[in-house]
C-alpha positions as CSV (number, residue, x, y, z in Angstrom):
1,M,13.5,-36.3,49.9
2,R,15.1,-34.0,47.4
3,R,12.8,-31.1,46.5
4,I,13.5,-28.2,44.2
5,A,11.0,-25.5,43.6
6,A,11.0,-21.9,42.2
7,R,9.3,-18.7,41.3
8,W,7.9,-16.6,44.1
9,L,8.3,-19.2,46.7
10,H,6.5,-19.1,50.0
11,A,6.7,-22.8,51.0
12,W,5.2,-23.5,54.3
13,A,6.7,-26.4,56.4
14,P,8.2,-27.6,59.8
15,V,11.3,-27.6,62.0
16,L,13.5,-29.3,64.7
17,A,13.4,-29.2,68.5
18,A,16.2,-27.6,70.5
19,V,18.5,-29.7,72.7
20,L,20.2,-28.5,75.9
21,L,24.0,-28.8,75.6
22,V,26.5,-29.0,78.4
23,G,30.2,-28.3,77.8
24,G,32.8,-25.8,77.2
25,Q,33.7,-24.0,74.0
26,A,36.2,-25.9,71.8
27,A,38.4,-24.1,69.3
28,P,37.6,-24.6,65.7
29,A,39.7,-27.2,63.9
30,T,40.7,-24.9,61.0
31,A,39.3,-21.4,61.1
32,L,39.6,-19.6,57.8
33,V,40.8,-16.0,57.8
34,P,37.7,-13.9,57.1
35,G,38.1,-12.5,53.7
36,D,38.1,-13.5,50.1
37,A,41.4,-15.1,48.9
38,T,40.8,-14.0,45.3
39,A,40.5,-10.3,46.2
40,S,37.2,-10.1,44.3
41,G,34.7,-10.3,47.1
42,Y,34.0,-6.6,46.9
43,T,32.1,-7.1,43.7
44,R,29.4,-9.3,45.2
45,E,26.1,-8.4,46.8
46,S,26.6,-8.0,50.5
47,V,24.5,-10.5,52.4
48,R,23.6,-9.1,55.8
49,A,22.1,-12.2,57.5
50,A,21.1,-13.4,60.9
51,T,20.4,-16.9,62.1
52,W,18.0,-17.4,65.1
53,N,16.4,-20.4,66.7
54,M,13.1,-18.9,67.9
55,C,12.1,-22.0,70.0
56,G,8.6,-21.2,68.7
57,E,6.7,-24.1,70.1
58,A,9.2,-26.4,71.7
59,G,9.9,-27.0,75.3
60,G,7.7,-26.7,78.4
61,G,4.5,-24.8,78.3
62,T,4.9,-22.7,81.5
63,A,7.9,-21.2,83.3
64,S,9.9,-23.6,85.4
65,D,8.9,-26.5,83.1
66,A,12.0,-28.2,81.6
67,G,13.0,-26.6,78.4
68,Y,10.6,-23.7,78.8
69,C,11.0,-20.9,76.2
70,P,9.6,-17.4,76.6
71,W,6.6,-16.1,74.7
72,R,5.7,-19.6,73.3
73,N,2.0,-18.9,74.0
74,G,2.0,-15.2,74.8
75,A,1.6,-13.4,78.1
76,F,0.4,-15.3,81.2
77,K,-3.1,-14.2,82.0
78,G,-2.7,-14.6,85.7
79,T,-4.8,-17.7,86.4
80,Y,-3.7,-21.2,87.0
81,D,-5.7,-24.4,87.3
82,E,-4.3,-27.8,88.2
83,K,-6.5,-29.4,85.5
84,K,-6.3,-26.7,82.8
85,F,-2.8,-25.6,83.6
86,A,-1.8,-22.1,82.8
87,E,-3.7,-19.7,80.6
88,F,-2.1,-17.3,78.1
89,D,-3.3,-14.5,75.8
90,G,-2.1,-16.1,72.6
91,T,0.2,-13.3,71.6
92,G,3.4,-15.4,71.5
93,A,3.8,-15.7,67.7
94,A,3.5,-11.9,67.2
95,K,5.8,-11.2,70.2
96,K,8.6,-13.4,68.8
97,M,8.3,-11.9,65.3
98,E,8.4,-8.4,66.7
99,G,11.9,-9.3,67.9
100,V,12.8,-10.5,64.4
101,V,11.6,-7.2,62.8
102,R,13.4,-5.2,65.4
103,L,16.6,-7.0,64.6
104,I,16.1,-6.5,60.8
105,K,15.7,-2.8,61.3
106,E,18.4,-2.2,63.9
107,R,21.0,-4.1,61.9
108,N,19.8,-3.4,58.4
109,L,19.5,-7.1,57.5
110,N,18.5,-8.4,54.1
111,A,18.3,-12.1,55.1
112,V,17.0,-13.8,58.2
113,L,17.3,-17.6,58.8
114,L,14.8,-18.9,61.4
115,Q,14.5,-22.3,63.1
116,E,11.6,-23.7,65.1
117,V,8.8,-21.5,63.8
118,C,5.3,-22.3,62.7
119,V,4.3,-21.8,59.1
120,G,0.9,-21.8,57.4
121,S,-2.1,-23.4,59.0
122,T,-3.1,-26.8,60.4
123,P,-6.0,-28.4,58.5
124,G,-9.1,-28.4,60.6
125,K,-7.6,-26.1,63.3
126,T,-9.6,-22.8,63.8
127,T,-7.5,-21.2,66.5
128,G,-3.9,-19.9,66.8
129,K,-1.5,-18.0,64.6
130,S,1.6,-18.9,62.7
131,H,4.9,-17.1,63.2
132,L,5.5,-16.6,59.5
133,D,2.0,-15.1,59.0
134,E,2.8,-12.7,61.8
135,L,6.3,-11.9,60.3
136,K,4.7,-11.1,56.9
137,R,2.1,-8.9,58.6
138,L,4.6,-7.0,60.7
139,I,6.9,-6.3,57.7
140,S,3.9,-5.2,55.5
141,T,2.8,-2.7,58.0
142,D,6.2,-1.4,59.1
143,E,6.8,2.1,57.6
144,L,10.5,1.3,57.1
145,L,10.2,-2.2,55.7
146,S,6.9,-2.1,53.8
147,S,8.4,-0.4,50.7
148,D,10.9,-3.3,50.2
149,E,10.1,-6.5,48.5
150,W,10.4,-9.4,50.9
151,S,9.9,-13.1,50.0
152,F,10.0,-16.3,52.0
153,A,10.7,-20.0,51.8
154,S,10.4,-22.8,54.3
155,A,11.1,-26.5,54.8
156,G,9.4,-29.0,57.0
157,V,10.8,-31.1,59.9
158,T,9.2,-34.1,61.6
159,R,9.3,-34.7,65.4
160,P,10.6,-38.0,66.7
161,S,7.3,-38.7,68.4
162,D,5.4,-38.4,65.0
163,E,5.3,-40.9,62.3
164,Y,8.4,-40.6,60.1
165,E,6.5,-40.6,56.8
166,E,5.8,-36.9,56.6
167,P,2.2,-35.9,55.9
168,E,2.0,-34.4,52.4
169,R,0.3,-31.1,52.1
170,R,0.1,-28.4,49.5
171,D,0.2,-24.7,50.1
172,P,-1.3,-22.1,47.7
173,E,1.8,-22.2,45.5
174,L,1.5,-26.0,45.2
175,L,4.8,-26.6,46.9
176,D,5.6,-29.2,49.5
177,S,4.8,-28.1,53.1
178,E,5.1,-31.2,55.1
179,G,6.0,-31.8,58.7
180,S,4.7,-32.0,62.2
181,D,1.8,-29.8,63.3
182,C,2.6,-27.0,65.7
183,R,1.4,-27.7,69.2
184,T,-1.0,-25.8,71.6
185,D,-4.2,-23.9,70.8
186,Y,-2.2,-20.7,70.4
187,L,-0.3,-21.8,67.3
188,T,-1.2,-23.2,63.9
189,G,0.7,-24.5,61.0
190,T,3.7,-26.8,60.7
191,L,7.1,-26.6,62.3
192,S,9.5,-25.0,59.9
193,N,12.9,-23.7,59.1
194,V,12.4,-20.3,57.3
195,I,14.4,-18.1,55.1
196,A,13.2,-14.5,54.7
197,V,15.0,-12.2,52.2
198,K,14.7,-8.6,51.0
199,G,14.4,-9.5,47.4
200,K,12.8,-12.0,45.1
201,I,13.4,-15.7,45.7
202,T,13.6,-17.3,42.3
203,W,14.6,-20.9,43.2
204,R,14.9,-23.1,46.3
205,S,16.0,-26.6,47.2
206,E,15.4,-28.8,50.2
207,D,17.5,-31.8,51.2
208,D,16.1,-34.0,54.0
209,F,18.3,-35.7,56.5
210,H,16.1,-38.8,56.6
211,T,17.0,-39.6,60.2
212,P,15.0,-42.8,61.1
213,V,12.9,-43.4,64.2
214,G,12.9,-46.5,66.3
215,T,16.6,-46.3,67.2
216,G,16.3,-44.1,70.2
217,L,17.0,-40.8,68.5
218,S,15.8,-38.0,70.6
219,M,15.4,-35.2,68.2
220,S,13.6,-34.3,65.0
221,S,14.5,-35.2,61.4
222,G,15.3,-32.1,59.5
223,N,16.9,-30.7,56.3
224,I,18.9,-28.0,54.7
225,L,17.0,-25.3,52.9
226,C,18.7,-23.1,50.2
227,V,17.4,-20.3,48.1
228,E,18.5,-18.2,45.2
229,V,17.7,-14.5,45.2
230,E,17.3,-12.5,42.1
231,G,20.5,-10.3,41.6
232,W,22.5,-12.1,44.3
233,E,25.6,-14.1,43.6
234,S,25.5,-15.8,47.0
235,H,23.0,-18.5,47.7
236,V,21.5,-18.5,51.2
237,C,21.1,-21.8,53.2
238,N,19.4,-22.5,56.5
239,T,19.7,-25.7,58.6
240,H,19.0,-27.2,62.0
241,V,21.2,-30.2,62.7
242,S,20.0,-32.6,65.5
243,N,22.5,-33.7,68.1
244,F,21.6,-37.1,69.5
245,Y,24.6,-37.7,71.8
246,G,23.1,-40.8,73.5
247,D,22.4,-39.0,76.8
248,T,20.4,-41.4,79.0
249,K,19.6,-38.9,81.8
250,R,16.8,-37.3,79.8
251,H,15.0,-40.5,79.1
252,K,12.7,-42.9,81.1
253,D,13.5,-46.4,81.9
254,P,13.7,-48.3,78.6
255,S,12.2,-51.4,80.3
256,K,8.8,-49.6,80.5
257,P,6.6,-50.9,77.8
258,E,4.7,-47.6,77.4
259,Q,7.9,-45.8,76.4
260,A,8.0,-44.4,72.9
261,D,10.7,-45.5,70.4
262,W,12.3,-42.0,70.4
263,E,12.7,-42.1,74.2
264,I,15.0,-45.1,74.2
265,P,18.7,-44.1,74.8
266,I,21.2,-44.9,72.1
267,A,24.9,-45.6,72.2
268,P,27.1,-42.5,71.8
269,E,28.9,-43.9,68.8
270,T,25.5,-44.4,67.0
271,A,24.5,-40.9,67.9
272,E,27.7,-39.4,66.5
273,A,27.3,-41.4,63.3
274,Y,23.8,-39.8,62.8
275,Y,25.2,-36.4,63.5
276,Q,28.0,-36.8,61.0
277,K,25.5,-38.1,58.4
278,Q,23.5,-34.8,58.7
279,L,26.7,-32.8,58.5
280,D,27.8,-34.7,55.3
281,I,24.5,-33.7,53.6
282,V,25.0,-30.0,54.6
283,E,28.6,-30.1,53.2
284,Q,27.5,-31.7,49.9
285,V,24.8,-29.1,49.4
286,V,26.9,-26.0,50.0
287,K,29.7,-27.4,47.8
288,Q,27.3,-27.0,44.8
289,F,27.4,-23.2,45.0
290,P,30.3,-20.9,44.1
291,S,29.3,-18.4,46.8
292,V,27.0,-19.2,49.7
293,V,26.0,-18.0,53.2
294,L,25.0,-20.8,55.5
295,G,23.4,-20.4,59.0
296,G,21.6,-22.4,61.5
297,D,21.5,-24.3,64.8
298,F,24.2,-27.0,64.7
299,N,23.5,-28.2,68.3
300,T,27.1,-28.5,69.2
301,S,29.6,-26.3,71.1
302,D,32.5,-28.6,69.9
303,Q,33.6,-26.7,66.8
304,A,36.0,-29.5,65.9
305,R,33.0,-31.5,64.9
306,L,32.3,-28.8,62.2
307,K,35.7,-29.1,60.6
308,P,34.3,-29.9,57.1
309,L,32.5,-26.6,57.1
310,Y,35.4,-24.6,58.5
311,D,37.5,-26.1,55.7
312,L,35.1,-24.7,53.1
313,M,34.1,-21.3,54.6
314,A,34.8,-18.6,57.2
315,E,32.6,-18.6,60.3
316,C,31.7,-15.0,61.3
317,D,32.4,-14.9,65.0
318,Q,35.9,-16.3,65.0
319,R,37.4,-12.9,65.4
320,S,36.6,-9.5,66.9
321,Y,35.7,-6.6,64.6
322,L,35.9,-3.7,67.1
323,P,37.9,-3.1,70.3
324,G,36.2,-4.9,73.1
325,D,34.2,-7.1,70.7
326,T,34.2,-10.7,72.0
327,A,34.7,-13.7,69.6
328,N,32.8,-16.9,69.9
329,E,30.0,-15.5,72.0
330,H,27.3,-17.8,73.4
331,T,24.1,-18.2,71.4
332,K,22.2,-20.7,73.5
333,L,21.2,-19.5,77.0
334,G,20.2,-22.6,79.1
335,R,19.8,-23.5,82.7
336,V,19.4,-26.9,84.5
337,H,17.9,-27.3,87.9
338,K,20.1,-28.2,90.8
339,D,17.6,-31.0,91.4
340,E,18.1,-33.1,88.3
341,D,14.9,-35.2,88.7
342,L,13.1,-34.1,85.5
343,D,10.0,-36.1,86.5
344,S,9.3,-33.5,89.1
345,D,9.3,-29.9,87.9
346,R,8.3,-28.0,91.0
347,G,10.1,-26.7,94.0
348,Y,13.6,-26.4,92.5
349,T,16.0,-24.5,94.6
350,A,18.8,-23.5,92.2
351,Y,19.8,-23.3,88.6
352,T,23.1,-24.0,86.9
353,E,23.8,-22.0,83.7
354,I,24.9,-24.1,80.7
355,S,25.1,-21.4,78.0
356,S,27.2,-22.3,75.0
357,K,27.7,-21.5,71.3
358,I,25.7,-23.8,69.1
359,D,24.5,-21.4,66.4
360,Y,26.8,-20.6,63.5
361,L,27.0,-18.3,60.4
362,F,29.3,-19.3,57.6
363,S,30.2,-17.7,54.2
364,T,32.6,-18.5,51.4
365,G,33.4,-14.8,51.0
366,G,34.3,-14.0,54.6
367,F,32.7,-11.4,56.9
368,T,33.1,-7.7,57.6
369,G,31.4,-7.8,61.0
370,C,29.6,-10.3,63.3
371,D,27.9,-10.3,66.7
372,S,25.7,-12.4,68.9
373,R,22.8,-10.2,70.0
374,T,22.9,-11.6,73.5
375,E,20.5,-9.1,74.9
376,F,17.7,-10.7,72.8
377,G,18.1,-14.0,74.7
378,D,16.1,-15.0,77.8
379,R,18.1,-14.5,81.0
380,T,15.1,-14.4,83.3
381,N,15.6,-16.2,86.6
382,Y,12.6,-18.6,86.7
383,L,13.5,-19.7,90.3
384,V,10.0,-19.8,91.8
385,T,11.2,-19.7,95.4
386,A,13.8,-16.9,95.1
387,P,13.1,-14.0,97.5
388,G,12.5,-10.7,95.9
389,Q,11.8,-12.0,92.4
390,A,8.8,-10.0,91.3
391,Q,8.7,-11.9,88.0
392,C,8.5,-15.3,89.6
393,N,6.8,-14.8,93.0
394,D,4.0,-17.3,92.6
395,A,4.4,-21.0,93.3
396,K,1.9,-21.6,90.5
397,R,4.6,-20.6,88.0
398,N,3.2,-17.4,86.5
399,C,6.7,-16.1,85.7
400,K,7.1,-13.5,83.1
401,P,10.2,-13.2,80.8
402,D,11.9,-9.9,80.1
403,A,10.3,-7.8,77.4
404,T,13.2,-8.5,75.0
405,A,13.6,-12.2,76.0
406,Y,12.4,-13.5,72.6
407,S,14.0,-17.0,72.7
408,D,16.4,-19.2,74.7
409,H,18.8,-18.6,71.7
410,T,20.3,-15.3,70.8
411,P,20.4,-14.1,67.1
412,L,23.8,-14.3,65.5
413,Y,24.2,-11.8,62.6
414,G,27.0,-11.0,60.2
415,Y,27.8,-9.0,57.1
416,T,29.6,-10.5,54.1
417,Q,31.9,-8.5,51.9
418,G,30.0,-6.7,49.1
419,G,30.2,-3.9,46.7
420,P,30.4,-0.2,47.7
421,V,27.5,1.2,49.7
422,V,27.9,4.4,47.7
423,S,29.3,4.5,44.1
424,W,28.8,7.8,42.4
425,K,30.2,7.7,38.9
426,L,30.2,11.5,38.5
427,D,30.4,10.9,34.8
428,G,27.7,13.2,33.5
429,S,25.1,10.4,33.0
430,A,21.6,10.4,34.4
431,T,22.8,8.1,37.2
432,A,26.0,10.0,37.9
433,T,25.1,10.5,41.6
434,T,22.5,7.7,42.2
435,G,22.9,5.8,45.4
436,P,21.3,2.6,46.7
437,T,18.6,4.6,48.4
438,D,17.1,8.1,48.0
439,A,19.0,9.2,51.2
440,L,22.3,8.3,49.5
441,D,21.6,10.0,46.2
442,G,23.9,13.0,45.7
443,A,23.1,16.6,44.8
444,S,25.0,19.9,44.8
445,S,23.7,22.6,47.2
446,D,23.5,25.2,44.5
447,G,21.8,22.9,42.0
448,T,24.5,23.4,39.3
449,S,24.5,21.0,36.4
450,D,27.2,22.4,34.1
451,W,30.1,20.9,36.0
452,R,29.9,17.6,34.2
453,T,32.8,17.2,31.6
454,A,34.0,14.6,29.2
455,E,37.3,14.4,30.9
456,H,38.6,10.9,31.5
457,G,35.4,9.3,30.2
458,G,33.2,11.7,32.1
459,A,34.0,13.5,35.3
460,L,32.8,16.2,37.8
461,Y,34.6,19.5,37.6
462,M,34.7,21.9,40.6
463,D,36.3,25.3,40.7
464,G,36.9,25.4,44.4
465,R,33.5,26.7,45.6
466,V,32.1,24.6,48.5
467,D,28.5,25.0,47.3
468,E,29.4,22.9,44.3
469,A,30.1,19.9,46.5
470,I,27.9,16.8,46.0
471,A,26.3,15.7,49.2
472,A,23.9,12.9,50.2
473,A,21.1,13.3,52.8
474,A,22.6,10.7,55.1
475,P,26.0,9.1,56.2
476,A,27.4,6.4,54.0
477,V,29.6,4.8,56.7
478,D,29.8,4.4,60.5
479,T,33.1,6.2,61.4
480,T,33.3,4.1,64.7
481,H,33.5,1.0,62.6
482,S,35.8,-0.1,59.8
483,F,35.3,1.5,56.4
484,T,36.9,2.4,53.1
485,V,36.5,5.5,50.8
486,S,37.9,5.9,47.3
487,A,37.9,8.3,44.3
488,W,39.8,9.3,41.2
489,A,41.0,12.9,41.4
490,K,42.9,15.4,39.2
491,L,44.0,18.7,40.7
492,D,44.2,21.9,38.8
493,A,47.6,23.6,38.7
494,D,46.5,26.4,41.0
495,A,44.5,24.2,43.4
496,G,44.7,25.0,47.1
497,T,43.9,22.6,49.9
498,S,41.0,20.5,48.5
499,A,38.8,17.8,50.0
500,V,38.0,14.8,47.8
501,V,35.6,12.9,50.1
502,S,34.4,13.5,53.6
503,Q,31.5,12.8,55.9
504,D,30.1,15.6,58.2
505,G,29.9,15.6,61.9
506,N,28.4,18.5,63.8
507,R,31.5,20.6,64.0
508,V,34.1,18.7,61.9
509,S,34.1,16.0,59.3
510,G,34.4,12.5,60.8
511,M,36.8,11.5,58.0
512,I,38.5,13.4,55.2
513,L,40.4,12.3,52.1
514,F,42.1,15.4,50.9
515,Y,45.0,17.3,49.2
516,N,47.1,19.5,51.5
517,A,48.6,22.5,49.6
518,G,51.0,23.4,52.4
519,D,53.3,20.4,51.8
520,N,51.9,19.1,48.5
521,S,50.6,15.9,50.0
522,W,47.6,13.6,49.8
523,R,46.1,12.8,53.2
524,F,43.5,10.6,54.9
525,G,42.5,11.8,58.3
526,L,40.1,11.0,61.1
527,P,39.6,13.8,63.8
528,R,39.8,12.7,67.4
529,A,36.6,14.5,68.5
530,D,33.6,16.3,67.0
531,L,34.9,19.7,68.2
532,D,36.2,23.0,66.7
533,G,39.8,23.2,65.6
534,W,42.1,20.7,63.9
535,N,42.9,17.7,66.2
536,I,43.2,14.9,63.7
537,D,45.0,11.6,63.1
538,Q,46.2,11.5,59.5
539,A,48.1,9.3,57.1
540,V,50.3,11.5,54.9
541,A,51.7,10.7,51.4
542,S,54.0,13.3,50.0
543,G,54.6,14.1,46.3
544,A,51.1,14.7,45.0
545,V,51.1,15.4,41.3
546,K,48.8,18.1,39.9
547,G,47.3,17.8,36.5
548,Q,47.5,13.9,36.7
549,W,44.6,11.5,37.3
550,T,45.3,9.7,40.6
551,R,43.3,6.9,42.3
552,L,43.1,7.6,46.1
553,T,41.8,5.1,48.7
554,G,41.5,5.6,52.5
555,V,41.0,2.6,54.8
556,Y,40.1,2.6,58.5
557,D,40.3,-0.8,60.3
558,A,38.5,-0.3,63.6
559,S,39.8,-3.6,65.0
560,T,43.4,-2.5,64.9
561,G,42.9,1.3,64.8
562,K,45.0,1.6,61.6
563,V,44.4,4.4,59.2
564,S,45.9,3.7,55.7
565,L,46.3,5.8,52.6
566,F,46.7,4.2,49.2
567,V,47.8,6.1,46.0
568,D,47.1,4.3,42.8
569,G,46.6,1.0,44.7
570,A,49.9,1.1,46.7
571,K,49.9,1.8,50.4
572,K,51.9,5.1,51.0
573,A,51.2,6.0,54.6
574,E,49.7,4.7,57.8
575,T,48.8,6.0,61.3
576,T,46.7,5.0,64.3
577,H,43.3,6.3,65.3
578,T,41.7,5.1,68.5
579,A,39.4,8.0,69.5
580,R,36.4,6.7,67.7
581,W,33.2,8.8,67.4
582,S,30.3,8.7,65.0
583,A,30.0,11.3,62.3
584,G,26.3,11.2,61.5
585,G,26.1,13.8,58.8
586,P,26.0,13.5,55.1
587,F,28.5,11.8,52.8
588,V,30.2,14.5,50.7
589,V,32.3,14.8,47.6
590,G,34.3,18.1,47.1
591,R,34.5,19.7,50.5
592,D,34.9,19.1,54.2
593,L,33.7,20.6,57.5
594,V,36.0,22.3,60.0
595,S,34.8,24.3,63.1
596,G,31.3,24.1,61.7
597,V,32.2,25.8,58.5
598,R,32.2,24.2,55.0
599,N,35.8,24.2,53.9
600,A,38.4,23.1,51.3
601,G,36.3,23.2,48.2
602,F,37.9,20.9,45.5
603,K,39.5,22.5,42.5
604,G,39.9,20.1,39.6
605,H,38.1,16.9,38.5
606,I,36.7,14.1,40.6
607,Q,35.4,10.8,39.3
608,R,33.9,7.6,40.7
609,A,33.6,8.3,44.4
610,E,32.8,5.2,46.5
611,A,32.4,4.1,50.1
612,F,32.5,0.6,51.6
613,T,31.3,-0.4,55.0
614,Y,34.4,-2.4,55.8
615,A,38.1,-2.2,55.5
616,L,39.5,-3.5,52.2
617,R,42.6,-5.5,52.6
618,D,45.8,-4.3,50.9
619,D,45.5,-6.9,48.1
620,Q,41.9,-5.9,47.5
621,V,42.8,-2.2,47.2
622,A,45.5,-3.1,44.7
623,S,43.1,-5.3,42.7
624,Y,40.3,-2.8,42.8
625,S,42.7,-0.1,41.6
626,G,44.3,-2.0,38.8
627,T,42.8,-5.4,37.9
628,L,39.7,-6.4,36.0
629,A,37.5,-8.2,38.4
630,A,35.4,-11.2,37.3
631,P,31.7,-10.4,36.6
632,T,29.5,-11.8,39.4
633,G,26.1,-13.2,39.8
634,K,24.6,-9.8,40.4
635,G,25.2,-9.0,36.8
636,I,24.9,-12.5,35.3
637,A,21.4,-13.2,34.3
638,M,19.0,-14.4,31.5
639,P,16.2,-11.9,31.6
640,E,14.1,-14.0,29.3
641,V,14.3,-17.1,31.4
642,V,11.0,-18.7,32.2
643,G,9.7,-21.6,34.3
644,M,12.0,-22.4,37.2
645,N,13.8,-19.1,36.7
646,S,17.1,-20.2,38.4
647,Q,20.2,-18.3,37.5
648,G,21.8,-21.7,37.5
649,C,25.2,-20.7,38.9
650,H,25.7,-24.0,40.6
651,Q,26.9,-27.5,39.6
652,H,25.0,-29.3,36.9
653,N,24.8,-33.0,35.9
654,G,26.1,-35.3,38.6
655,G,25.6,-32.7,41.3
656,L,22.7,-32.7,43.8
657,F,20.7,-30.3,41.6
658,K,21.3,-32.0,38.3
659,N,19.5,-29.8,35.7
660,A,17.5,-27.7,38.1
661,F,18.0,-24.6,36.1
662,G,15.9,-22.0,34.3
663,T,14.6,-22.5,30.8
664,S,15.3,-19.9,28.2
665,A,12.3,-18.4,26.4
666,T,13.9,-18.9,23.0
667,L,16.6,-20.9,21.2
668,R,18.6,-17.7,20.9
669,P,18.7,-16.4,24.5
670,T,20.5,-13.2,25.4
671,L,23.3,-13.5,28.0
672,T,24.1,-10.4,30.1
673,A,26.9,-9.4,32.5
674,T,27.9,-6.3,34.4
675,V,31.5,-5.3,33.7
676,R,33.8,-2.8,35.3
677,H,37.2,-1.4,34.5
678,P,39.3,0.1,37.3
679,D,40.0,3.1,35.0
680,P,36.8,4.9,34.1
681,S,38.2,6.2,30.9
682,K,38.8,2.7,29.3
683,D,36.5,0.8,27.0
684,V,35.5,-2.5,28.6
685,W,33.4,-5.5,27.4
686,A,32.7,-9.1,28.2
687,E,33.8,-12.3,26.5
688,F,31.5,-15.3,26.8
689,S,32.2,-19.0,26.7
690,L,29.2,-21.3,25.9
691,W,29.0,-25.0,25.7
692,D,26.4,-27.8,25.3
693,N,26.3,-30.0,28.4
694,T,24.2,-32.6,26.6
695,T,26.7,-33.2,23.8
696,S,29.9,-31.7,25.3
697,T,30.2,-29.4,22.3
698,Q,32.0,-26.1,22.7
699,I,29.9,-23.3,20.9
700,L,31.7,-20.1,21.9
701,A,35.2,-19.9,23.4
702,L,36.7,-17.0,25.4
703,G,38.6,-14.6,23.2
704,T,37.2,-15.7,19.9
705,P,35.5,-13.1,17.6
706,G,32.0,-14.5,18.3
707,S,32.4,-14.3,22.1
708,K,32.7,-10.5,22.4
709,S,29.8,-8.6,23.8
710,T,28.8,-4.9,23.3
711,T,31.3,-2.3,24.7
712,V,30.8,0.3,27.5
713,K,33.0,3.1,28.8
714,G,34.3,2.3,32.3
715,Q,31.4,0.2,33.6
716,G,28.0,-1.0,32.6
717,T,25.8,-3.9,31.5
718,V,26.7,-5.7,28.3
719,S,25.1,-8.5,26.4
720,L,25.5,-11.2,23.8
721,T,22.8,-13.1,21.9
722,T,23.8,-16.7,21.4
723,P,23.7,-18.6,18.1
724,T,20.6,-20.8,17.5
725,L,20.8,-23.6,20.1
726,T,19.3,-27.1,20.2
727,A,15.9,-27.6,21.7
728,G,15.7,-29.5,25.0
729,H,19.4,-29.4,25.7
730,S,21.3,-28.2,28.8
731,Y,23.9,-25.4,28.3
732,G,26.7,-24.0,30.4
733,W,28.3,-20.6,30.1
734,R,30.8,-18.3,31.8
735,V,32.0,-14.8,31.2
736,R,35.1,-12.6,31.8
737,T,35.7,-8.9,31.7
738,A,38.0,-7.8,28.9
739,D,39.7,-4.7,27.6
740,A,42.3,-4.0,24.8
741,T,45.4,-4.8,26.8
742,T,44.7,-7.0,29.9
743,N,45.6,-10.7,29.8
744,N,44.5,-13.6,32.1
745,N,41.3,-11.9,33.1
746,A,39.4,-13.4,36.0
747,V,36.4,-15.5,35.0
748,S,33.0,-15.8,36.6
749,A,31.4,-18.9,38.0
750,N,29.9,-21.4,35.6
751,C,26.1,-20.9,35.0
752,H,23.6,-23.1,33.3
753,F,20.2,-23.1,31.6
754,L,17.9,-25.3,29.6
755,T,16.4,-24.7,26.2
756,P,12.7,-25.2,25.6
757,A,11.6,-28.5,24.2
758,A,10.8,-28.7,20.5
């Protein structure tokens, strides 16, 4: 079933059951180099996502049962009855979601993709809790997260043992929430794949895999769920692909008449065909989006089977991002009993670990970091006869998992390339030092406000006093990880040693981008320790020119230890820094810190100071310093759109989504885009192209007089009101950034909308 919905979506529905995989790690068929080939990835919203199979209600009910998953039903109450089996306290849903919230906070995530969780409520059931209800409750009561806007979407999955025709239900938003009921008295709702995002979901789609029963398939029939988030260029998709394999060891004798259809073994070639059918659907869906993050449980450790996805996107854990970081870490922690008789689940004497990587996180824009949080996976030894095992010392199986053993899967999280984490324009406007959070807003220590000038389109002027520096209340980057800092600077003729950008440690700045008066050089340095004195690794570029506007960029790549200094987009110097330490003080413009003393007050003008939480590549630095980047989805919107409210930046007629776009409020909608010039002193605008999908008529063409928007200095939001359009038609549009001299400007993705019916 193809379902598309929108507007504040909280769709409740079900998920797939996990399968135990045996086998080694296979190398990916074609691993893309993480990064954006067009060198424009830095303009996008950074998606900081994790995928995590929570095994919320699958597997055995008590420890030592086959497929047991921790905290399914909560803590063991300490009693066991042969007829009633084990008793629990029902805290399992909350316990698992506490792990999700902990991960969000510790890794500053803005998207979480969950599989095998319960959503909503089961009709007629008066007991139990759902995982998503608990997640929403925990987020709403958390002091750090409650101030943010989080929204949710889910999609249902049917178990092989249930009827394939999914029971239709409606949640309060009148969206499909169909799938198998969650099992046990401690849970309620339907099994679901869930996407939770820090933002407003304005559109969602669900594509079912339609895997039939009655052919011996041993896993659930699932789907791929995708959402669009207001202000994000990247769509976010979540899936759980079933791996059928045709393994006969897990099934009963097919000659037994009482055996269910789903328990009958199938031929390996048939199982592989069904696996590829699911993968084909996933591939078709993600191809519809110009930028997408895809995560999920793909139930295979053979990465060659995922070649179609590796051909389209980068997978986050194919490389290390820090010294000692391991690539391709395991995400599924499994054990099998030495006694392989699965009809008898007691008295096992040994386990064999069969951990593997089966969870993946892909992105069209590459990643700046990735890790499998292995410590969140269940490594408890459930061997009931092991001597000295305090957790499993009772033959009645009252074993307790570790406190952080939230699932038999580990969360895999990664960060996509995005815009600067700090971008202070320093142009004299009301937002000259505004950051993404209050802690990253900038202010001078002496409260001066007369240092703003009209120079170069608006700039900060400092006369060399350190108390005029602009400082945040928090660090902008982690100096033990990769990062980039950049700013425009113009030195006065009599300037001494002057710091452009830095970040405080306790006794010395953890990084400094500065001018050295002793040899008239620009420098980018990282001290070797947070100690007094001057013990620093620095890249040195000679020939600084006073009285001239210069674009400076410092890049630190923690994976290689390289420190690079770029002047006007060209790499001028490089050195190595391996003594990594964390400078946890404020991000600062206009001074540094040496031996605990504020030092090197800047003398001259500074403009557009920025910091990125990853290392820009050489081509990205060059592009960012001298090329007009294409406007992106974050600044492409129709604020008047109503109804489905999709930004529509995906394929139209003939694609999977057909005309599933937002409807404009009028026949003369206003199109908007955010544009940015690498030189803050230049005028910049947008040129729009608009066409009628229904009639194939070109209405506006790039570069024609009617396509030009309003103009801004340096950067800002511009708009264009369209000519009167035809009621009930589908329209497509795109936009490029323009100035007075640049040719062949990069163009945005195509976007679409509908006009209201007459």
